[in-house]
C-alpha positions as CSV (number, residue, x, y, z in Angstrom):
1,G,-137.0,44.3,61.3
2,D,-135.3,45.8,64.3
3,K,-138.4,45.6,66.8
4,V,-140.7,43.0,65.2
5,G,-140.4,39.8,63.6
6,Y,-142.7,36.8,62.5
7,V,-142.2,33.0,62.3
8,L,-144.8,30.7,60.6
9,T,-144.2,26.9,61.7
10,D,-145.4,23.9,60.9
11,E,-145.6,21.5,63.8
12,L,-146.0,17.9,63.9
13,I,-148.3,16.8,66.7
14,S,-148.1,13.0,66.1
15,V,-147.2,10.3,63.6
16,V,-148.9,6.9,63.5
17,A,-147.5,4.0,61.6
18,E,-150.2,2.2,59.7
19,N,-147.3,-0.5,58.6
20,V,-143.8,-0.1,57.2
21,H,-144.7,2.1,54.2
22,I,-147.7,4.2,55.6
23,D,-147.7,7.1,58.0
24,E,-150.6,8.9,59.4
25,R,-149.6,12.3,60.4
26,Q,-151.4,15.1,62.4
27,H,-150.2,18.7,62.3
28,S,-150.7,22.4,62.6
29,V,-149.5,25.7,61.4
30,C,-148.8,28.3,64.0
31,S,-147.5,31.7,64.1
32,Y,-145.5,33.6,66.7
33,M,-144.6,37.3,67.0
34,F,-141.2,38.5,68.3
35,S,-140.9,41.8,69.8
36,K,-138.1,43.7,71.3
37,E,-138.9,45.7,74.3
38,K,-136.0,47.2,76.4
39,G,-133.4,45.3,74.4
40,D,-134.9,42.1,75.2
41,W,-136.8,39.9,72.6
42,K,-140.3,38.3,73.7
43,I,-142.3,35.6,71.9
44,S,-145.7,35.3,71.6
45,L,-148.0,32.7,70.0
46,E,-150.6,34.8,67.7
47,H,-152.2,31.5,66.3
48,C,-152.7,28.0,65.7
49,S,-154.8,26.1,63.3
50,S,-155.0,22.1,63.3
51,L,-154.4,20.9,59.6
52,P,-156.7,17.9,58.4
53,D,-154.7,14.6,59.0
54,Y,-153.3,13.1,55.9
55,S,-151.3,9.7,54.8
56,I,-148.1,9.3,53.0
57,R,-147.9,6.2,50.8
58,P,-145.2,5.0,48.8
59,G,-145.4,6.7,45.6
60,D,-147.9,9.5,46.3
61,D,-145.5,12.4,46.0
62,A,-142.2,13.6,46.8
63,L,-143.5,14.2,50.6
64,Y,-142.9,10.6,51.2
65,Y,-139.5,10.6,50.3
66,F,-138.8,13.9,52.4
67,H,-140.2,12.3,55.3
68,N,-139.0,8.6,55.0
69,P,-135.6,9.4,53.6
70,V,-134.4,5.4,54.1
71,Y,-136.9,4.5,51.2
């Protein structure tokens, strides 16, 4: 809106390569609030949740190809 806005982000914390084809990833989901005060936008972190680690292996799903476009 004109005075308040929200953003939900998926933030990648770390990527560890087990080998050439397998990545292990840690990430979190955070929400931020934007509020307009006296013409200036302020941003504040509302909440962050760590998500379980996951591995991406060749052939698992489309995420593998999204994160590893070379393959």
